[in-house]
N, C-alpha and C positions, 0 to 999 in steps of 0.2 A: 504494500500500500504506500502511495506517495505521501510525503510529508507536507502538511499545509504550510503555506507561506503567508504571513500577515504583513500588510503594508500600511495599514492605517490604525491609529490607536482606538481601543474599544470605546473611549469616551468622546470621540470625534463625531461629527454629524453624519459621516459615512465610514463604514468598515469595508476593508478589502481583504479578501482571502483567496489564495489560489491553491487548489489541490489537483495535482496532475494537470490535465488540459482544461480544467474548468476554473474560471475566475468568478467569484461571487461578490457582487457589490451590494452592500446592505445599507439602506437608509436607517439612520440611528438616532431618531428623536422620538422614541416610543411614548414618552410622557405627553407629547403633543400630536399623537397619531401620525407621526412622520410628516408634519406640515413642512412645506418647503420654504425655508428662508434662503437668502442669497448665499450664505455660508454653505448650506447643504448643496445648492445648485452647483457652485464652483467646485466643491469637493467631489460631486458626481462626475463633473467634467474631467477632473484630474484622474479619477479612478478609471474612467473609460479610456482615456489616453494611455494609461499604464497597460490596460488590457490589450489595447491595439498594438502597443510597442513590444509586448512580450511574445516572442515566437513560440513559447511553450503553451500559450493560451489558444485554444481552438474555439471555445464557446464561452459566452458571458451570461451569467444569471443576475438579474436585478431583483432584489428582495427588500422587504421592510421589516425591521425589528418590532417585536411586540405583537399586539392584537390586530394591527391594521397595516396594510400596505402603505397607503398615504391618503390623508384627508384633504390634500390639495395645497394650494398656496398658503403661506403664512399670512393671515390677515389680522392677527391679534395676540400672538404669544409674547412672553417677555423678551424673547430673542429676535423679534421681528427687526429686520435690518434693511428694509427697502429704501431707506433714505441714505444709506451709506455708499460710498464709491467702492468699486472693485475693479481690478485689472480686466479690461474687456477682452474676450476671447472669441466671440462668435460673429462679430461684425465690426463695422467701422463707425457706427453711431457714437456720438460724443458721450462724455460722462453726464449722467442724468442728475447727479446729486446736487449740482449747483444751478439747475434749471427749474423752471416752474411750469405748471399746467400741462397741457398736452405734449409740449416739447419734452418734458421730463418723463412722463409716462410712456410715450411712444419709444423714446430712446432706450429706456430700461427694459421694456417688454420685448423690444426687437432683439435685445441681447439675451436676457436670461430665460425667456419663455420660448418665443418662436425660433430664435436663432439657435439656442442650445439644443432644442429638441430636433430641429432639422439636421444638425451635425451628428447627433447621437444616432439618428435613424440611418445614417450612412456609415456607421462603424462597420468595417468590412469583415466582421465575424458575427455569426448568429448570436442574437441577444434574446434571452427568454425572460419574461416577467413571471415571477412567482408571487401570486396575489392572494392575500387573505384579508378578511374583514373589509374595511372601507377602501374603495378606490374611487375617489370623488374629485371632480373638476381637474385641478392640476395633477392629481394622481392618475387620472385617465391619460393625460398627455404622456406621462412616463411609461405607462403600460402600452400605449399605442405606438410609441417609437420602437418597441420591441417587435421582433419577428414572430414570436410565438408567445401565447399567454397560457399558463397553467394556473387555474384558480381552485381554491378550496371551496367546499360546499357552502361555507358561511360567507363567502365573498359577495360583495354587492358593488354595483357601479352606478354613478349618478353624475350629472352635470346640472346643478340647480341654479346656475348663475343668471338664468333668465329672470329669476326673482330680483336681481339687481338691475334689470333692464338691459342686460348684456347678452348678445346672441351666441353664447357658448364660449368655451375657453380659447386661449390664443392659438394653440396648435389644433386647428379646426379639422379634425380627421373624421368627424361624425359620419358623413355620407359615404365614406369609404370603409370605416370600421363596421358599419351595419347598413342594411338597406335604407334608402332615403325616407320612406314613410315611418320606419321604426325610429330613425334618427329624429324626425320631427316630433313624434310622440315623446321620445326620451327627453327632448329639450322643452317642449311645450308644457309638460307636466312636472318636470323636475323629479319624477319619482325614481326610486331605486330599482335597478334591474338586477335580478338575482343571477348568480353564477350559472344556474341551469338555463335561464332564459338567454343569457349572453352566449352560451354554447349553442343554443337553438338558432340564433340569428347569425352565427358564424364569427362572433367577435372573440370568442375564447376557444382554444384548441382542446383542452382537457379539463374536466372537473373531477377533483379527487377529495377524499376525506381530509379534514383539517390536519389530523395527526400525521398524515402521510405526505403532506405537501412538499417539504424539503426533499424527502427521499425520491418521490415520483418525479419532481423537477430535475433532480440530479440524474436519474435514470435516462430521461429524455436527452439531457445535455450530453451524457456519456455516449449515447447512441449516435448523436450527431457528430461528436468529436472524432469518430472513426472515419469520417469522410475527409477527402483531401482539402486542405485549407483553401487553395486557389479555386477549387470547384465550388466550395461554399460561398466564397466571396463573390464570384461571378454570378452564381445563382441568385444571391441576395440582390445584387445590382440589377439583374434582369427583371426581377419582380418589382423592385422599387421604381425602375424606369417605366414599366408598364402602368403602375399606379399614377405616375406623373403624367404620362400620356393620356390617362383618363381624367386629368384635371386636378389631381391632388395639390400640386405645388401652386398653381395659379389660383385654385379655389381657396387655399389657405391665405394667400395674399389678399384676396378680395374680402374674406371674412375678417382678417386682421384689421383692415381699414374700418369695417363696420363695428368691430369690437371697440375701437378707439373713438369712433363717433359716439357710441353709447357712453363711454367714460366721460367724454366732453359734455354730452347732454346732461348726464347726472351732475357733473360739477357745476353746471349753470342752474339747474332746476332743483337739486336736492342738497343735502348737507355735505356730500363729498362725492368722489368719482365712483364709489361703489353704491350709490343710491341710499346711503345710510344703513346698509346691511352689514353689520358686524357679525362676529361669531354668534353672539346671543340671538340676534334677530334672525339669522339663518336657521338656527336650531329651532326657534319658536315657529318658524315658517314650515318646518318639517324636514330640513336637510340633515 
């Protein structure tokens, strides 16, 4: 049996572990349901780069520590850091932290949400999401950049941001992750979609008992890891290109503009760019 290799401290926002040909990247803010602040986002970026650069790694697994995969973007934990500057990696938009209004929001979200997710989707190694509990809003974005999704029976999926007056999360893959009418229902209602229903509509590859999720995900990763690296990379590229030819890339650009129109409208007519919907308000509304 190969020896695990640790690359990130257990108390950091992301843990990295390699065992044999499998790298496991684990979001590590379980006390906040792995809500994604900027520190976590950039730590994920570093972990994916390490996996890409390591010739021993054939497959990457993305997981979440604790009861939930990810409850989405951090909109209210004590470690929320959306106002802070970070070294930009995903694009050439300027620093958002000393700007105001739409200029600040558009620059930041072009970097940490749409930009990061698009780059991670192009990681030239198979990426498997191992999902338990909540996979909500920004959590969906992370699962959707993965090539395969293995979900536990207790997993659920939701994008409730229409309650904020916003037409879905920034990485708008909804009409490609599921049929368009299902995507509309998913967004219009903001209701949770069970793992079984997600499997039925083709968004999830496998549904497994919660206690077996790590093992079953690892089994799938090991099976894929026996394939040649270049063959896997080219196959992933071919399918991603087909999705882009079906409008994924340009559709996301269009939806991203609408997303920011909604933010700007909220900022003019409500208390803030989220339409006054903080964590408590979202929970009370049923998210």
